[in-house]
N, C-alpha and C positions, 0 to 999 in steps of 0.2 A: 653652126655656132653651138658652143656648149658653155655652161657655167655650172659650178658646184655650189648649190644653195645649201643653206643651213637647215631648211625645213624639208626639202624634197630630194636632196641628194643631187646627182648630176642630171641636168635637163638639157635636151637638145632642141634647137629650133632654127628656123631659117631667118635671114635678115628680113624677109617679106612678112614675118609675123611680129616684128618689133613696132610698137606704137611710140610716137614721139609726143611727149608732154612738154612743150616749150617753156612753160612756167613751173614745171614740176608739180608735185602734189603737196598740199598744205602739210607743213611739218618736215617736208623733204624737198625743198625747192631746187636743190642741186641735182637730184635724180631725174633724168629726163627720158630715159628709155625703159620701156616695160614690155613684157609679154603676158598674155592671158593664159592661165593654166586651168583647164577644165579636167578635173579628176573625178572619176566615178564615185570614189568614197566620200566626196564632198558635195555631190550633186544635190540640190540645184545651185549651190554656191560655186564661185570660182575665185581664183587668186590672180591678183595683179602683181606679177613678180618683176622686181627691178633687175635689169640686165647689168647695171653698173655696180650695184650693191647687193651681193648674193644673199645677205641676211634680211633683206627688206621684201616682204610680201604682204599685200593688203587683201583681206577677205572682202569679197563683193557679192552682190546679188543683183540680178536684173530687177529693176524697180517694179515692174509689172507683176512679178510673181506673188508678192505679198500685198501690193498696193495697186490694184487695178485703176483706182481713181487718182493716182499720183500724177500731177501735171504741174511740174515746177515752171514758173514764169522766168525764162532765161532771156535777159536782154540780148538783142541782136549783136551788140558790140562784143559780148562775151563769146559769141559763136564765130566771129571773124577769125580768131586765132586758129580755129580748127577748120576753117574754110567751108563753113556750112551756112546756108541761107534759109533752109527749110528744116524745122524741127522734126518733121516726119522722117528725115533721113539719118537721124542720129540714134544711137543706143544710149540709154540712160541707166547707169548703175548707181547703187548706193553702197557705202561702206558699212560693214558689219562689225560690231564690237561683240565678240563671242564671250559667253559666260559658261560656267560649268554646266548649266542646264539651258536648253534651247529657249525655254520660256523667259529666261532672264537676259537673253541676248538682245541687243538693240541695233537699230538702223539709224544712220545719220542722213536724215532727209533734208537737212539744211545745206549740205554741201555735196550735191550729186556729182558724179563723174560722167562727163559727156564725151561720147566717142563718135568720131567720123570714121566708120569702118572702111569706106572706099579709099580714103587718103591715109589711113593708119595714124590719125591724129587724135589726141585726147586733151581734156582740160577738166580740172575740178573747179566748180563754180560755187561761190557762197551766195545764196539767195538773199536778196535784200527785201525788206518789208514782207516777210513771209511768216505764216503761222506754223510752218514745219519746224520740227525739233531736231536737235542733235542726237537725242536719245529716245527714239521711238521704239516701243516694244514690238518685237517680232510676233510674239504670242498674241498681242492685241490685234495686230493686223491679220494674222492667220484666222483668228476666231471671226473677225468681221467679214472676211472674204469667204470663208466656208459657209456662212449663213446665207450668202448670196447665191450659192450653187443650187 
């Protein structure tokens, strides 16, 4: 399969690489099919590229890269959609809001993207009763984690 994206040009992928988000992503409920793009120039970030809307790509990062202690409490009901019973078997990503400077970029910790890699299913979950924020500083997290090394 191929699509012509506005950000990355033509990309090729197989149907086995497509993830289904049955409820879409917040702000884009009608977009259900995505592929993950891991590009060297953006490492450690990756893109969640819509297969159906070529101009839609969401910047993500594995939550554990900047936040080793990030442990969102996700209700089991929310995981049923992606056919998961054990949180140890999911990948958790957070969306990134880039800024001109990395230290001004933020992470959305309140609405993580939960992935079932075995079934190629995904869901964005809004955490209820959480202290996590929509705009969490990447730089703040980086400084905190580098002190632990």
